[in-house]
N, CA, C and O atoms as CSV, one atom per row, in Angstrom:
chain,resi,resn,atom,element,x,y,z
A,1,MET,N,N,25.635,-43.936,-97.886
A,1,MET,CA,C,26.583,-43.444,-96.908
A,1,MET,C,C,25.791,-42.934,-95.701
A,1,MET,O,O,24.730,-42.330,-95.859
A,2,PRO,N,N,26.325,-43.186,-94.469
A,2,PRO,CA,C,25.640,-42.689,-93.274
A,2,PRO,C,C,25.506,-41.170,-93.327
A,2,PRO,O,O,26.340,-40.478,-93.912
A,3,THR,N,N,24.433,-40.661,-92.699
A,3,THR,CA,C,24.212,-39.221,-92.772
A,3,THR,C,C,24.324,-38.510,-91.439
A,3,THR,O,O,24.764,-37.361,-91.410
A,4,SER,N,N,23.947,-39.138,-90.329
A,4,SER,CA,C,24.061,-38.446,-89.050
A,4,SER,C,C,25.519,-38.450,-88.607
A,4,SER,O,O,26.263,-39.373,-88.937
A,5,PRO,N,N,25.937,-37.421,-87.857
A,5,PRO,CA,C,27.333,-37.383,-87.409
A,5,PRO,C,C,27.739,-38.650,-86.654
A,5,PRO,O,O,28.833,-39.173,-86.870
A,6,ILE,N,N,26.875,-39.142,-85.780
A,6,ILE,CA,C,27.223,-40.339,-85.009
A,6,ILE,C,C,27.372,-41.549,-85.919
A,6,ILE,O,O,28.273,-42.363,-85.720
A,7,SER,N,N,26.502,-41.680,-86.914
A,7,SER,CA,C,26.635,-42.817,-87.832
A,7,SER,C,C,27.917,-42.704,-88.656
A,7,SER,O,O,28.519,-43.720,-89.004
A,8,LEU,N,N,28.337,-41.488,-88.968
A,8,LEU,CA,C,29.618,-41.301,-89.660
A,8,LEU,C,C,30.768,-41.764,-88.773
A,8,LEU,O,O,31.661,-42.475,-89.234
A,9,TYR,N,N,30.752,-41.367,-87.505
A,9,TYR,CA,C,31.802,-41.795,-86.574
A,9,TYR,C,C,31.780,-43.310,-86.369
A,9,TYR,O,O,32.835,-43.938,-86.276
A,10,GLU,N,N,30.586,-43.898,-86.299
A,10,GLU,CA,C,30.488,-45.350,-86.150
A,10,GLU,C,C,31.095,-46.064,-87.349
A,10,GLU,O,O,31.815,-47.050,-87.194
A,11,GLU,N,N,30.802,-45.566,-88.535
A,11,GLU,CA,C,31.369,-46.172,-89.746
A,11,GLU,C,C,32.884,-45.973,-89.790
A,11,GLU,O,O,33.613,-46.891,-90.165
A,12,MET,N,N,33.363,-44.795,-89.415
A,12,MET,CA,C,34.810,-44.554,-89.364
A,12,MET,C,C,35.470,-45.494,-88.361
A,12,MET,O,O,36.563,-46.001,-88.612
A,13,ASN,N,N,34.814,-45.727,-87.232
A,13,ASN,CA,C,35.340,-46.636,-86.224
A,13,ASN,C,C,35.432,-48.058,-86.775
A,13,ASN,O,O,36.437,-48.740,-86.573
A,14,ALA,N,N,34.395,-48.502,-87.465
A,14,ALA,CA,C,34.408,-49.843,-88.058
A,14,ALA,C,C,35.534,-49.968,-89.087
A,14,ALA,O,O,36.234,-50.979,-89.130
A,15,LEU,N,N,35.700,-48.943,-89.904
A,15,LEU,CA,C,36.763,-48.968,-90.911
A,15,LEU,C,C,38.141,-48.925,-90.265
A,15,LEU,O,O,39.057,-49.606,-90.725
A,16,SER,N,N,38.300,-48.137,-89.208
A,16,SER,CA,C,39.615,-48.057,-88.562
A,16,SER,C,C,39.979,-49.387,-87.910
A,16,SER,O,O,41.154,-49.751,-87.860
A,17,SER,N,N,38.989,-50.106,-87.416
A,17,SER,CA,C,39.240,-51.439,-86.869
A,17,SER,C,C,39.724,-52.384,-87.971
A,17,SER,O,O,40.647,-53.171,-87.762
A,18,ARG,N,N,39.104,-52.299,-89.125
A,18,ARG,CA,C,39.540,-53.107,-90.274
A,18,ARG,C,C,40.931,-52.682,-90.742
A,18,ARG,O,O,41.725,-53.520,-91.170
A,19,MET,N,N,41.226,-51.389,-90.661
A,19,MET,CA,C,42.556,-50.902,-91.029
A,19,MET,C,C,43.613,-51.496,-90.105
A,19,MET,O,O,44.674,-51.916,-90.567
A,20,ALA,N,N,43.333,-51.535,-88.801
A,20,ALA,CA,C,44.283,-52.109,-87.846
A,20,ALA,C,C,44.517,-53.586,-88.157
A,20,ALA,O,O,45.649,-54.065,-88.100
A,21,ALA,N,N,43.449,-54.300,-88.485
A,21,ALA,CA,C,43.586,-55.713,-88.845
A,21,ALA,C,C,44.437,-55.868,-90.107
A,21,ALA,O,O,45.279,-56.763,-90.179
A,22,ALA,N,N,44.225,-55.014,-91.088
A,22,ALA,CA,C,45.018,-55.064,-92.321
A,22,ALA,C,C,46.484,-54.760,-92.033
A,22,ALA,O,O,47.370,-55.396,-92.604
A,23,ALA,N,N,46.746,-53.805,-91.163
A,23,ALA,CA,C,48.127,-53.461,-90.817
A,23,ALA,C,C,48.815,-54.626,-90.111
A,23,ALA,O,O,49.993,-54.889,-90.352
A,24,ARG,N,N,48.089,-55.321,-89.244
A,24,ARG,CA,C,48.680,-56.453,-88.520
A,24,ARG,C,C,49.163,-57.536,-89.476
A,24,ARG,O,O,50.176,-58.186,-89.215
A,25,ILE,N,N,48.450,-57.736,-90.578
A,25,ILE,CA,C,48.869,-58.770,-91.535
A,25,ILE,C,C,49.633,-58.174,-92.720
A,25,ILE,O,O,49.901,-58.861,-93.706
A,26,GLN,N,N,49.974,-56.910,-92.612
A,26,GLN,CA,C,50.745,-56.187,-93.629
A,26,GLN,C,C,50.061,-56.207,-94.995
A,26,GLN,O,O,50.710,-56.379,-96.027
A,27,ASP,N,N,48.766,-56.032,-94.981
A,27,ASP,CA,C,47.978,-55.939,-96.218
A,27,ASP,C,C,47.842,-54.456,-96.558
A,27,ASP,O,O,46.825,-53.823,-96.276
A,28,TRP,N,N,48.899,-53.923,-97.172
A,28,TRP,CA,C,48.992,-52.473,-97.389
A,28,TRP,C,C,47.953,-51.975,-98.385
A,28,TRP,O,O,47.466,-50.853,-98.246
A,29,GLU,N,N,47.605,-52.771,-99.375
A,29,GLU,CA,C,46.603,-52.333,-100.357
A,29,GLU,C,C,45.235,-52.156,-99.700
A,29,GLU,O,O,44.543,-51.168,-99.947
A,30,THR,N,N,44.853,-53.113,-98.868
A,30,THR,CA,C,43.574,-52.986,-98.154
A,30,THR,C,C,43.618,-51.797,-97.213
A,30,THR,O,O,42.653,-51.038,-97.117
A,31,LEU,N,N,44.731,-51.633,-96.523
A,31,LEU,CA,C,44.882,-50.501,-95.607
A,31,LEU,C,C,44.702,-49.181,-96.350
A,31,LEU,O,O,44.014,-48.279,-95.873
A,32,LYS,N,N,45.320,-49.076,-97.509
A,32,LYS,CA,C,45.217,-47.853,-98.315
A,32,LYS,C,C,43.779,-47.608,-98.772
A,32,LYS,O,O,43.295,-46.477,-98.724
A,33,MET,N,N,43.102,-48.660,-99.211
A,33,MET,CA,C,41.716,-48.532,-99.667
A,33,MET,C,C,40.810,-48.087,-98.514
A,33,MET,O,O,39.967,-47.205,-98.683
A,34,LEU,N,N,40.991,-48.699,-97.351
A,34,LEU,CA,C,40.178,-48.337,-96.188
A,34,LEU,C,C,40.465,-46.907,-95.738
A,34,LEU,O,O,39.552,-46.189,-95.331
A,35,ALA,N,N,41.724,-46.494,-95.807
A,35,ALA,CA,C,42.084,-45.123,-95.419
A,35,ALA,C,C,41.378,-44.109,-96.317
A,35,ALA,O,O,40.948,-43.054,-95.853
A,36,ARG,N,N,41.262,-44.431,-97.593
A,36,ARG,CA,C,40.534,-43.536,-98.505
A,36,ARG,C,C,39.065,-43.434,-98.107
A,36,ARG,O,O,38.475,-42.354,-98.148
A,37,SER,N,N,38.484,-44.558,-97.726
A,37,SER,CA,C,37.076,-44.559,-97.306
A,37,SER,C,C,36.882,-43.731,-96.040
A,37,SER,O,O,35.897,-43.004,-95.914
A,38,VAL,N,N,37.820,-43.843,-95.108
A,38,VAL,CA,C,37.746,-43.042,-93.879
A,38,VAL,C,C,37.842,-41.558,-94.222
A,38,VAL,O,O,37.130,-40.740,-93.641
A,39,ALA,N,N,38.713,-41.210,-95.158
A,39,ALA,CA,C,38.872,-39.804,-95.543
A,39,ALA,C,C,37.573,-39.243,-96.123
A,39,ALA,O,O,37.214,-38.097,-95.850
A,40,VAL,N,N,36.878,-40.040,-96.915
A,40,VAL,CA,C,35.595,-39.592,-97.478
A,40,VAL,C,C,34.606,-39.313,-96.351
A,40,VAL,O,O,33.922,-38.290,-96.358
A,41,LEU,N,N,34.534,-40.221,-95.390
A,41,LEU,CA,C,33.619,-40.026,-94.258
A,41,LEU,C,C,34.023,-38.813,-93.424
A,41,LEU,O,O,33.176,-38.021,-93.012
A,42,ARG,N,N,35.327,-38.678,-93.181
A,42,ARG,CA,C,35.820,-37.538,-92.393
A,42,ARG,C,C,35.448,-36.223,-93.067
A,42,ARG,O,O,35.060,-35.267,-92.395
A,43,ASN,N,N,35.562,-36.170,-94.371
A,43,ASN,CA,C,35.218,-34.947,-95.098
A,43,ASN,C,C,33.721,-34.666,-95.081
A,43,ASN,O,O,33.299,-33.532,-95.304
A,44,ALA,N,N,32.919,-35.691,-94.818
A,44,ALA,CA,C,31.466,-35.517,-94.758
A,44,ALA,C,C,30.987,-35.071,-93.378
A,44,ALA,O,O,29.816,-34.729,-93.210
A,45,LEU,N,N,31.891,-35.072,-92.384
A,45,LEU,CA,C,31.485,-34.665,-91.032
A,45,LEU,C,C,31.102,-33.189,-91.014
A,45,LEU,O,O,31.777,-32.364,-91.629
A,46,PRO,N,N,30.028,-32.859,-90.316
A,46,PRO,CA,C,29.643,-31.442,-90.211
A,46,PRO,C,C,30.583,-30.704,-89.263
A,46,PRO,O,O,31.208,-31.311,-88.393
A,47,ASP,N,N,30.673,-29.403,-89.440
A,47,ASP,CA,C,31.459,-28.576,-88.526
A,47,ASP,C,C,30.676,-28.389,-87.236
A,47,ASP,O,O,29.471,-28.141,-87.263
A,48,GLY,N,N,31.362,-28.508,-86.112
A,48,GLY,CA,C,30.719,-28.233,-84.823
A,48,GLY,C,C,29.873,-29.377,-84.308
A,48,GLY,O,O,29.575,-30.336,-85.021
A,49,ASP,N,N,29.492,-29.247,-83.043
A,49,ASP,CA,C,28.713,-30.279,-82.366
A,49,ASP,C,C,27.367,-29.768,-81.890
A,49,ASP,O,O,26.745,-30.400,-81.035
A,50,SER,N,N,26.903,-28.661,-82.407
A,50,SER,CA,C,25.693,-28.033,-81.878
A,50,SER,C,C,24.455,-28.915,-82.013
A,50,SER,O,O,23.504,-28.765,-81.247
A,51,GLN,N,N,24.456,-29.834,-82.981
A,51,GLN,CA,C,23.288,-30.688,-83.202
A,51,GLN,C,C,23.260,-31.899,-82.277
A,51,GLN,O,O,22.232,-32.568,-82.177
A,52,LEU,N,N,24.367,-32.194,-81.599
A,52,LEU,CA,C,24.468,-33.423,-80.824
A,52,LEU,C,C,23.943,-33.256,-79.404
A,52,LEU,O,O,24.144,-32.226,-78.760
A,53,THR,N,N,23.266,-34.298,-78.937
A,53,THR,CA,C,22.819,-34.318,-77.542
A,53,THR,C,C,24.012,-34.666,-76.654
A,53,THR,O,O,25.076,-35.032,-77.153
A,54,GLU,N,N,23.835,-34.554,-75.360
A,54,GLU,CA,C,24.909,-34.903,-74.425
A,54,GLU,C,C,25.309,-36.372,-74.583
A,54,GLU,O,O,26.495,-36.702,-74.568
A,55,ALA,N,N,24.323,-37.244,-74.733
A,55,ALA,CA,C,24.611,-38.672,-74.921
A,55,ALA,C,C,25.386,-38.905,-76.222
A,55,ALA,O,O,26.302,-39.726,-76.264
A,56,GLU,N,N,25.018,-38.187,-77.274
A,56,GLU,CA,C,25.731,-38.326,-78.552
A,56,GLU,C,C,27.156,-37.801,-78.447
A,56,GLU,O,O,28.074,-38.371,-79.037
A,57,LEU,N,N,27.347,-36.718,-77.699
A,57,LEU,CA,C,28.703,-36.199,-77.493
A,57,LEU,C,C,29.567,-37.228,-76.776
A,57,LEU,O,O,30.734,-37.414,-77.121
A,58,GLN,N,N,28.998,-37.894,-75.783
A,58,GLN,CA,C,29.745,-38.930,-75.075
A,58,GLN,C,C,30.059,-40.097,-76.006
A,58,GLN,O,O,31.168,-40.632,-75.988
A,59,GLN,N,N,29.094,-40.483,-76.809
A,59,GLN,CA,C,29.305,-41.565,-77.772
A,59,GLN,C,C,30.374,-41.173,-78.789
A,59,GLN,O,O,31.218,-41.991,-79.157
A,60,LYS,N,N,30.336,-39.932,-79.236
A,60,LYS,CA,C,31.342,-39.430,-80.178
A,60,LYS,C,C,32.729,-39.525,-79.552
A,60,LYS,O,O,33.682,-39.938,-80.213
A,61,THR,N,N,32.847,-39.145,-78.282
A,61,THR,CA,C,34.135,-39.197,-77.590
A,61,THR,C,C,34.662,-40.628,-77.531
A,61,THR,O,O,35.844,-40.866,-77.777
A,62,VAL,N,N,33.794,-41.573,-77.209
A,62,VAL,CA,C,34.194,-42.984,-77.151
A,62,VAL,C,C,34.651,-43.463,-78.528
A,62,VAL,O,O,35.674,-44.137,-78.644
A,63,LEU,N,N,33.904,-43.122,-79.555
A,63,LEU,CA,C,34.252,-43.551,-80.912
A,63,LEU,C,C,35.580,-42.955,-81.362
A,63,LEU,O,O,36.400,-43.649,-81.964
A,64,ILE,N,N,35.795,-41.681,-81.076
A,64,ILE,CA,C,37.062,-41.047,-81.463
A,64,ILE,C,C,38.222,-41.702,-80.724
A,64,ILE,O,O,39.285,-41.905,-81.312
A,65,GLN,N,N,38.044,-42.037,-79.452
A,65,GLN,CA,C,39.117,-42.697,-78.705
A,65,GLN,C,C,39.442,-44.056,-79.313
A,65,GLN,O,O,40.610,-44.431,-79.409
A,66,ARG,N,N,38.422,-44.789,-79.721
A,66,ARG,CA,C,38.656,-46.086,-80.375
A,66,ARG,C,C,39.405,-45.907,-81.692
A,66,ARG,O,O,40.310,-46.678,-82.014
A,67,ILE,N,N,39.021,-44.889,-82.443
A,67,ILE,CA,C,39.705,-44.604,-83.710
A,67,ILE,C,C,41.165,-44.256,-83.448
A,67,ILE,O,O,42.049,-44.703,-84.179
A,68,LEU,N,N,41.425,-43.465,-82.416
A,68,LEU,CA,C,42.806,-43.112,-82.063
A,68,LEU,C,C,43.591,-44.336,-81.601
A,68,LEU,O,O,44.773,-44.467,-81.918
A,69,ASP,N,N,42.950,-45.227,-80.860
A,69,ASP,CA,C,43.615,-46.470,-80.446
A,69,ASP,C,C,43.976,-47.313,-81.665
A,69,ASP,O,O,45.072,-47.869,-81.736
A,70,ASP,N,N,43.056,-47.408,-82.620
A,70,ASP,CA,C,43.348,-48.133,-83.860
A,70,ASP,C,C,44.487,-47.464,-84.620
A,70,ASP,O,O,45.349,-48.145,-85.177
A,71,ASP,N,N,44.494,-46.137,-84.644
A,71,ASP,CA,C,45.554,-45.403,-85.329
A,71,ASP,C,C,46.914,-45.729,-84.717
A,71,ASP,O,O,47.892,-45.914,-85.441
A,72,ALA,N,N,46.979,-45.798,-83.394
A,72,ALA,CA,C,48.242,-46.150,-82.733
A,72,ALA,C,C,48.672,-47.565,-83.123
A,72,ALA,O,O,49.853,-47.813,-83.363
A,73,GLU,N,N,47.720,-48.483,-83.186
A,73,GLU,CA,C,48.016,-49.860,-83.600
A,73,GLU,C,C,48.525,-49.881,-85.043
A,73,GLU,O,O,49.491,-50.580,-85.349
A,74,ILE,N,N,47.895,-49.138,-85.906
A,74,ILE,CA,C,48.312,-49.076,-87.310
A,74,ILE,C,C,49.733,-48.534,-87.406
A,74,ILE,O,O,50.552,-49.071,-88.151
A,75,ARG,N,N,50.028,-47.492,-86.670
A,75,ARG,CA,C,51.372,-46.906,-86.699
A,75,ARG,C,C,52.429,-47.884,-86.202
A,75,ARG,O,O,53.547,-47.893,-86.717
A,76,ARG,N,N,52.096,-48.707,-85.211
A,76,ARG,CA,C,53.058,-49.701,-84.715
A,76,ARG,C,C,53.468,-50.665,-85.821
A,76,ARG,O,O,54.565,-51.222,-85.785
A,77,HIS,N,N,52.608,-50.860,-86.785
A,77,HIS,CA,C,52.917,-51.786,-87.879
A,77,HIS,C,C,53.465,-51.074,-89.115
A,77,HIS,O,O,54.284,-51.639,-89.841
A,78,THR,N,N,53.026,-49.849,-89.359
A,78,THR,CA,C,53.458,-49.173,-90.589
A,78,THR,C,C,54.790,-48.451,-90.436
A,78,THR,O,O,55.551,-48.364,-91.400
A,79,GLU,N,N,55.091,-47.933,-89.251
A,79,GLU,CA,C,56.327,-47.159,-89.100
A,79,GLU,C,C,57.584,-47.994,-89.336
A,79,GLU,O,O,58.492,-47.513,-90.013
A,80,PRO,N,N,57.687,-49.232,-88.809
A,80,PRO,CA,C,58.873,-50.031,-89.143
A,80,PRO,C,C,58.978,-50.310,-90.642
A,80,PRO,O,O,60.073,-50.303,-91.204
A,81,TRP,N,N,57.838,-50.554,-91.284
A,81,TRP,CA,C,57.840,-50.791,-92.719
A,81,TRP,C,C,58.328,-49.547,-93.457
A,81,TRP,O,O,59.129,-49.645,-94.386
A,82,MET,N,N,57.843,-48.379,-93.040
A,82,MET,CA,C,58.261,-47.125,-93.676
A,82,MET,C,C,59.759,-46.889,-93.480
A,82,MET,O,O,60.431,-46.401,-94.389
A,83,GLU,N,N,60.286,-47.228,-92.306
A,83,GLU,CA,C,61.723,-47.078,-92.071
A,83,GLU,C,C,62.518,-47.964,-93.019
A,83,GLU,O,O,63.541,-47.537,-93.555
A,84,ARG,N,N,62.057,-49.200,-93.232
A,84,ARG,CA,C,62.756,-50.093,-94.162
A,84,ARG,C,C,62.713,-49.534,-95.585
A,84,ARG,O,O,63.704,-49.612,-96.312
A,85,VAL,N,N,61.584,-48.978,-95.979
A,85,VAL,CA,C,61.471,-48.375,-97.312
A,85,VAL,C,C,62.440,-47.200,-97.428
A,85,VAL,O,O,63.140,-47.069,-98.432
A,86,CYS,N,N,62.482,-46.348,-96.409
A,86,CYS,CA,C,63.397,-45.198,-96.433
A,86,CYS,C,C,64.847,-45.659,-96.500
A,86,CYS,O,O,65.648,-45.091,-97.241
A,87,ASP,N,N,65.188,-46.698,-95.719
A,87,ASP,CA,C,66.554,-47.225,-95.762
A,87,ASP,C,C,66.884,-47.756,-97.153
A,87,ASP,O,O,67.998,-47.575,-97.644
A,88,PHE,N,N,65.918,-48.408,-97.781
A,88,PHE,CA,C,66.130,-48.938,-99.118
A,88,PHE,C,C,66.317,-47.812,-100.130
A,88,PHE,O,O,67.185,-47.890,-101.000
A,89,LEU,N,N,65.503,-46.768,-100.013
A,89,LEU,CA,C,65.567,-45.661,-100.967
A,89,LEU,C,C,66.742,-44.724,-100.712
A,89,LEU,O,O,67.174,-44.012,-101.619
A,90,ASN,N,N,67.258,-44.718,-99.497
A,90,ASN,CA,C,68.368,-43.836,-99.129
A,90,ASN,C,C,69.485,-44.646,-98.486
A,90,ASN,O,O,69.697,-44.550,-97.277
A,91,PRO,N,N,70.202,-45.443,-99.275
A,91,PRO,CA,C,71.267,-46.259,-98.684
A,91,PRO,C,C,72.376,-45.360,-98.137
A,91,PRO,O,O,72.546,-44.227,-98.587
A,92,PRO,N,N,73.130,-45.877,-97.161
A,92,PRO,CA,C,74.228,-45.067,-96.628
A,92,PRO,C,C,75.273,-44.828,-97.716
A,92,PRO,O,O,75.420,-45.640,-98.629
A,93,PRO,N,N,75.991,-43.723,-97.619
A,93,PRO,CA,C,77.008,-43.448,-98.642
A,93,PRO,C,C,78.085,-44.531,-98.620
A,93,PRO,O,O,78.427,-45.073,-97.568
A,94,ARG,N,N,78.599,-44.825,-99.788
A,94,ARG,CA,C,79.665,-45.833,-99.888
A,94,ARG,C,C,80.950,-45.254,-99.345
A,94,ARG,O,O,81.283,-44.091,-99.576
A,95,ARG,N,N,81.655,-46.083,-98.626
A,95,ARG,CA,C,82.937,-45.632,-98.075
A,95,ARG,C,C,84.061,-46.036,-99.027
A,95,ARG,O,O,83.958,-47.013,-99.769
A,96,SER,N,N,85.114,-45.268,-98.983
A,96,SER,CA,C,86.276,-45.590,-99.812
A,96,SER,C,C,86.938,-46.861,-99.273
A,96,SER,O,O,86.682,-47.259,-98.137
A,97,LYS,N,N,87.781,-47.492,-100.078
A,97,LYS,CA,C,88.475,-48.701,-99.637
A,97,LYS,C,C,89.339,-48.403,-98.422
A,97,LYS,O,O,89.463,-49.234,-97.522
A,98,HIS,N,N,89.932,-47.224,-98.396
A,98,HIS,CA,C,90.755,-46.843,-97.243
A,98,HIS,C,C,89.892,-46.767,-95.979
A,98,HIS,O,O,90.292,-47.257,-94.924
A,99,ALA,N,N,88.728,-46.163,-96.085
A,99,ALA,CA,C,87.829,-46.048,-94.926
A,99,ALA,C,C,87.336,-47.426,-94.494
A,99,ALA,O,O,87.154,-47.671,-93.301
A,100,GLN,N,N,87.118,-48.335,-95.458
A,100,GLN,CA,C,86.690,-49.688,-95.105
A,100,GLN,C,C,87.787,-50.418,-94.340
A,100,GLN,O,O,87.506,-51.121,-93.369
A,101,ARG,N,N,89.063,-50.251,-94.783
A,101,ARG,CA,C,90.177,-50.888,-94.071
A,101,ARG,C,C,90.303,-50.323,-92.667
A,101,ARG,O,O,90.569,-51.061,-91.719
A,102,GLN,N,N,90.113,-49.018,-92.531
A,102,GLN,CA,C,90.195,-48.378,-91.217
A,102,GLN,C,C,89.095,-48.913,-90.300
A,102,GLN,O,O,89.334,-49.142,-89.115
A,103,ALA,N,N,87.911,-49.110,-90.834
A,103,ALA,CA,C,86.795,-49.600,-90.024
A,103,ALA,C,C,87.060,-51.027,-89.556
A,103,ALA,O,O,86.701,-51.387,-88.435
A,104,ARG,N,N,87.692,-51.854,-90.416
A,104,ARG,CA,C,88.009,-53.232,-90.020
A,104,ARG,C,C,89.118,-53.269,-88.991
A,104,ARG,O,O,89.176,-54.189,-88.176
A,105,ALA,N,N,89.988,-52.294,-89.014
A,105,ALA,CA,C,91.116,-52.262,-88.082
A,105,ALA,C,C,90.661,-51.949,-86.661
A,105,ALA,O,O,91.381,-52.245,-85.707
A,106,CYS,N,N,89.500,-51.367,-86.507
A,106,CYS,CA,C,89.020,-50.993,-85.166
A,106,CYS,C,C,88.475,-52.156,-84.394
A,106,CYS,O,O,88.038,-51.991,-83.255
């Protein structure tokens, strides 16, 4: 596993790019596996930036922005899927026959 903070961010960026690709093809199992790997790396990040040079801070900013861009792409694909799952798990209440006739009359 990478050890320097920048190498951790680089690996997270590579994984988030793969996550976006998995989301585009609706490969939810791969997406889930990659998300777990990102979480492990995120938990390994040190607190604070005191060890980073100015150039590393700039590189970190670029990498985080790329990760956020990938996250937005992933959400564009997962949120509609999640809505369909919620609709499936929470169907609308059944209407009475009288209410159904009233709805057709409109």
